C-alpha positions in Angstrom: 0.0 0.0 0.0 2.9 2.4 0.8 4.5 1.7 -2.6 1.2 2.4 -4.4 0.7 5.7 -2.4 4.2 6.7 -3.2 3.7 6.0 -6.9 0.4 8.0 -7.0 2.2 10.9 -5.3 5.0 10.8 -7.9 2.5 10.7 -10.8 0.5 13.6 -9.4 3.7 15.7 -9.0 4.7 14.9 -12.5 1.3 15.9 -13.8 1.4 19.1 -11.8 4.9 19.9 -13.2 3.7 19.3 -16.8 0.6 21.3 -16.2 2.6 24.2 -14.8 5.4 24.0 -17.3 6.6 27.5 -18.1 9.6 29.5 -19.0 11.4 30.9 -16.0 14.0 33.6 -16.7 16.7 34.7 -14.4 16.9 38.5 -14.3 18.6 41.5 -12.8 16.0 43.2 -10.6 16.1 45.8 -7.9 13.3 46.6 -5.5 13.0 49.3 -2.9 10.4 47.2 -1.0 11.9 46.1 2.3 11.8 42.5 3.6 10.1 42.1 6.9 13.3 41.3 8.8 14.8 44.6 7.6 11.7 46.5 8.8 11.7 44.7 12.1 15.4 45.4 12.6 15.1 49.1 11.8 12.1 49.5 14.1 13.9 47.8 17.0 16.7 50.4 16.7 14.7 53.5 15.9 11.4 52.8 17.7 9.8 54.7 14.8 6.7 52.6 14.6 4.8 55.0 12.4 7.5 54.5 9.8 7.6 50.7 10.2 3.9 50.5 10.0 4.0 52.5 6.7 6.8 50.3 5.4 4.7 47.2 6.0 1.7 48.8 4.3 3.8 49.6 1.2 4.8 46.0 0.8 1.2 44.7 1.1 1.6 43.4 4.7 -1.6 44.7 6.3 -1.4 42.6 9.4 2.1 43.7 10.4 1.3 47.3 9.5 -1.5 47.3 12.1 0.7 45.5 14.6 3.5 48.1 14.3 1.1 50.9 14.5 -0.2 49.5 17.8 3.4 49.5 19.2 2.9 53.2 19.7 0.4 52.4 22.4 -3.3 52.2 23.1 -5.8 51.8 25.9 -8.7 49.5 26.3 -12.0 51.3 26.7 -15.5 49.9 26.6 -19.1 51.0 26.7 -21.5 49.7 29.2 -24.4 47.6 28.0 -26.7 50.5 28.7 -24.6 52.7 26.5 -24.6 50.1 23.7 -28.3 49.7 23.9 -28.7 53.5 23.6 -26.5 53.6 20.5 -28.5 50.9 18.8 -31.8 52.8 19.6 -30.5 56.1 18.4 -28.7 55.1 15.2 -29.3 52.8 12.2 -26.4 51.3 10.2 -26.4 52.0 6.4 -24.0 51.0 3.7 -21.3 53.7 3.4 -20.8 53.7 -0.3 -24.5 54.1 -1.1 -24.9 56.9 1.4 -21.8 58.8 0.2 -22.7 58.5 -3.5 -26.2 59.9 -2.8 -24.8 62.8 -0.7 -22.1 63.5 -3.3 -24.8 64.3 -5.9 -25.4 67.6 -4.2 -21.7 68.6 -3.9 -18.8 69.7 -6.1 -16.0 68.5 -3.9 -15.7 65.2 -1.9 -12.6 64.9 0.4 -11.9 61.5 2.0 -8.9 60.7 4.2 -6.7 57.7 5.0 -4.3 56.5 7.6 -1.0 56.0 5.8 -0.4 52.5 7.2 -3.9 51.3 6.3 -4.3 49.9 2.7 -8.0 49.2 3.4 -8.7 52.9 3.2 -7.3 53.0 -0.3 -9.3 50.0 -1.3 -12.5 51.7 0.0 -11.9 54.9 -2.0 -11.3 52.8 -5.1 -14.8 51.3 -4.6 -16.4 54.7 -4.8 -14.7 55.8 -8.1 -17.0 54.4 -10.7 -20.3 55.7 -9.1 -18.7 59.1 -8.3 -17.6 59.3 -11.9 -21.1 58.6 -13.2 -22.2 61.5 -11.0 -19.8 64.0 -12.5 -16.7 63.5 -10.5 -14.0 63.5 -13.2 -11.0 64.8 -11.3 -9.0 63.0 -8.6 -6.4 64.8 -6.5 -4.1 62.6 -4.4 -1.8 63.8 -1.6 0.7 61.1 -2.6 1.4 62.4 -6.1 4.7 64.1 -6.7 3.8 67.6 -7.6 5.6 67.7 -11.0 3.6 68.6 -14.2 5.6 66.4 -16.5 5.4 63.4 -14.2 1.6 63.8 -13.8 1.1 64.3 -17.5 3.0 61.1 -18.1 0.9 59.3 -15.5 -2.3 60.4 -17.2 -1.0 59.2 -20.5 0.7 56.0 -19.3 -2.4 54.8 -17.2 -0.4 53.1 -14.5 1.8 54.4 -11.6 5.6 54.0 -11.4 8.0 54.5 -8.5 8.4 58.2 -9.3 4.7 58.8 -9.1 4.7 59.2 -5.4 5.6 57.8 -2.0 2.4 56.2 -0.6 1.4 55.1 -4.1 4.1 52.4 -3.9 1.5 50.4 -1.9 0.0 48.1 -4.5 -3.5 48.9 -3.3 -2.8 52.6 -3.8 -1.4 51.8 -7.2 -4.5 49.9 -8.0 -6.7 52.9 -6.9 -4.7 55.0 -9.4 -5.0 52.4 -12.2 -8.7 52.1 -11.7 -9.3 55.8 -11.7 -7.3 56.2 -14.9 -9.1 53.3 -16.6 -12.5 54.9 -15.6 -11.4 58.2 -17.1 -10.4 60.4 -14.2 -7.9 63.2 -14.7 -5.3 62.9 -11.9 -3.8 66.0 -10.3 -1.2 66.7 -7.6 -1.7 69.3 -4.9 1.1 68.7 -2.4 3.3 71.7 -1.4 6.3 71.9 -3.6 8.5 73.3 -0.8 9.5 71.9 2.6 6.6 73.5 4.3 4.8 71.8 7.2 2.1 72.7 9.6 0.0 75.8 8.8 2.0 76.8 5.6 1.5 73.3 4.2 -2.2 73.4 4.7 -2.4 76.8 3.0 -0.2 75.6 0.1 -2.2 72.4 -0.5 -5.5 74.3 -0.5 -4.2 77.0 -2.9 -2.9 74.3 -5.3 -6.4 72.7 -5.3 -8.0 76.0 -5.7 -6.0 76.7 -8.9 -7.2 73.4 -10.4 -10.8 74.1 -9.5 -10.7 77.6 -11.0 -9.3 76.1 -14.2 -12.3 73.7 -14.4 -15.1 75.6 -12.6 -17.9 73.4 -13.9 -16.3 70.1 -13.0 -16.4 68.0 -9.8 -13.5 66.9 -7.7 -12.6 63.9 -5.5 -9.6 64.5 -3.1 -7.9 61.6 -1.2 -5.7 63.0 1.6 -4.1 61.8 4.8 -5.5 62.2 8.4 -6.4 65.7 9.6 -6.2 67.4 6.2 -9.9 66.4 5.8 -11.0 68.6 8.7 -13.3 71.5 8.3 -13.7 74.3 10.8 -10.7 75.1 13.0 -7.7 73.0 13.8 -5.8 73.1 17.1 -2.4 73.4 15.6 -2.9 74.7 12.0 -5.8 77.1 12.6 -7.4 75.5 9.6 -6.6 72.2 7.8 -6.5 71.9 4.0 -10.3 71.3 3.8 -11.1 74.3 5.9 -8.7 76.5 3.9 -10.2 75.2 0.7 -13.7 76.4 1.8 -12.1 79.8 2.8 -10.5 80.2 -0.6 -13.2 78.9 -2.9 -16.5 79.4 -1.0 -17.3 75.8 -1.7 -18.5 73.6 1.2 -17.0 70.1 0.5 -18.4 66.7 1.6 -15.7 65.5 4.1 -15.3 61.8 5.1 -13.1 60.4 7.9 -11.9 56.8 7.7 -9.2 57.1 10.3 -10.8 57.7 13.7 -12.7 54.4 13.9 -10.0 52.4 12.0 -9.4 48.9 13.3 -6.4 48.1 15.5 -4.4 44.9 15.5 -5.4 44.4 19.2 -9.2 44.3 19.3 -9.1 45.8 22.9 -7.6 49.0 21.4 -10.5 49.6 19.1 -12.7 52.6 19.8 -15.6 51.7 22.2 -18.2 52.7 19.6 -16.5 50.5 17.0 -16.6 47.6 19.4 -20.3 48.3 20.3 -21.3 47.8 16.6 -21.7 44.7 14.6 -20.4 46.0 11.3 -20.6 43.6 8.4 -19.8 46.0 5.6 -18.3 49.5 5.4 -21.0 51.6 7.1 -22.2 55.0 8.3 -24.4 55.6 11.3 -27.6 57.6 10.7 -29.6 59.2 13.5 -33.4 59.6 13.8 -33.2 63.0 12.0 -31.4 61.3 9.1 -28.1 62.9 9.9 -24.8 61.0 9.7 -22.5 60.6 12.7 -19.7 63.1 12.2 -16.2 63.0 13.3 -15.7 65.9 15.7 -12.6 67.2 17.5 -12.9 70.6 19.2 -14.2 73.0 16.6 -13.1 70.8 13.7 -15.1 68.1 12.0 -15.6 65.8 9.0 -19.2 65.4 7.8 -19.2 61.6 7.8 -17.4 59.0 9.9 -16.9 55.6 8.4 -16.8 52.2 10.1 -15.1 49.3 8.2 -15.8 45.7 9.3 -13.1 43.8 11.1 -10.6 42.2 8.8 -10.3 38.4 8.7 -7.4 36.6 7.0 -7.2 34.0 4.3 -3.8 32.4 4.0 -2.5 35.4 6.0 -3.9 37.9 3.5 -6.7 40.3 4.3 -10.1 39.0 3.2 -11.0 42.2 1.4 -8.2 41.7 -1.1 -10.3 39.0 -2.7 -13.3 41.3 -3.4 -14.1 43.2 -6.6 -13.2 40.4 -9.0 -9.9 39.6 -7.4 -9.1 35.9 -7.4 -7.2 33.9 -4.7 -4.2 32.9 -6.7 -1.7 30.3 -5.5 1.6 30.9 -7.3 3.6 27.6 -7.8 7.4 27.9 -7.3 8.4 24.3 -7.7 10.8 25.0 -10.5 12.7 27.9 -8.9 15.8 27.3 -6.9 16.2 30.2 -4.6 17.0 30.9 -1.0 14.2 32.1 1.3 12.7 34.4 2.3 11.5 35.7 -1.0 9.3 38.5 -2.2 6.7 37.8 -5.0 5.6 40.8 -7.1 2.9 40.6 -9.7 2.7 43.0 -12.6 0.4 43.4 -15.5 2.0 41.8 -18.6 2.3 45.1 -20.4 3.9 47.0 -17.5 7.6 47.7 -17.2 8.5 45.6 -14.2 11.6 47.8 -13.4 9.5 51.0 -12.9 5.9 50.0 -12.4 4.1 49.6 -9.1 3.1 45.9 -8.7 -0.6 44.8 -8.7 0.2 42.8 -5.5 3.1 41.8 -3.3 3.6 39.1 -0.8 6.6 37.8 1.2 7.1 34.1 1.7 9.3 32.9 4.5 10.0 29.3 3.4 9.2 26.7 0.9 6.6 25.3 3.1 4.5 28.5 3.2 1.8 29.3 0.6 2.4 32.0 -2.0 -0.9 33.7 -2.4 -1.7 36.7 -4.5 -4.9 38.7 -5.2 -5.1 39.1 -9.0 -7.8 39.6 -11.6 -8.2 37.6 -14.8 -5.5 38.1 -17.3 -1.8 37.6 -18.1 0.7 38.7 -15.5 4.4 38.9 -15.1 5.5 37.4 -11.8 8.8 38.4 -10.3 10.4 36.3 -7.5 13.4 37.8 -5.6 15.3 37.4 -2.4 17.3 40.6 -3.0 20.3 38.7 -4.5 18.7 36.4 -7.1 15.6 37.2 -9.1 13.4 35.3 -11.6 10.4 36.2 -13.7 7.8 34.1 -15.5 4.3 34.6 -16.9 1.2 33.6 -15.1 -2.3 33.5 -16.7 -5.1 34.0 -14.3 -8.2 32.3 -15.7 
């Protein structure tokens, strides 16, 4: 019986090899994505967990991005059952994307923020793009874009981001947001300050840059994706006014502002906001009170019109479940015919992209031969690059 089982195993392996037969090419390849061990080592020395969280996000490692963010600290707070019951009696939960699209119809500017270590926020903005476009939003301003006219003209013509496009856009999910927007027909524009300004001068400069674009296209609508507090209207405790508040001051236009960051999930559930923990969120949602008003994010005399609650992430083969939505397939990449020392990084590109400059569609790091190599890819032909930093290989992979 053991001999028969052994023979069956050999036959299956041979069949698999024949089925997966492909041309693997050894290449010279340099990547500025960091291996997990390098990020961990840097963080242990510098204690700069905001940077390490961002580094993990850029390489598609959502779980470790959240973990490192939490290393900056957190406290456990909970609502009483009475408070939880009161919340459920006061608010109803509605689908965030439907609510935002409906509200956006009456606006010219929508501003939505992100946490720079949280790729889910980029994925959510991407889900809004098509419906916003159908409602007249044809311009997309991104904080990440390098403010260089020739680079952005090239981006709008090329239709996919490259390393020079921006910093946070090196995250595959940010890159996919950009790709999707360009495919739909958006015109991309940069608005970041071109100097070294920070604080109040930066907020003013960003708002003035956006103002110039709006004044050049006065009858068009604008979606702006920014980081953190730049979304705040009203007053700001440090900047007097954030970018969104300045933009209203300069243009007279009241934007629809959306905050994704305050109720963002943490790696440690106990660190989640009490209100987040009190809700059973099954899809990205907004809370609506009995007067049909959305729950806002408020801090002092500043606010964002809508606060968003995303459902808790679950993991499939150590990848976030939401990666496999929106036509993305769960793709296992076979590596049986590649002799390489582990750990390795696997980067997937569209077949037509320049692998040396383009932002990958997805990235994953595999620690050893015994670990699965799972990517989130849509149908079509891709170029897969496998590298350990010293050796690199590429091959084509067709996702059916």
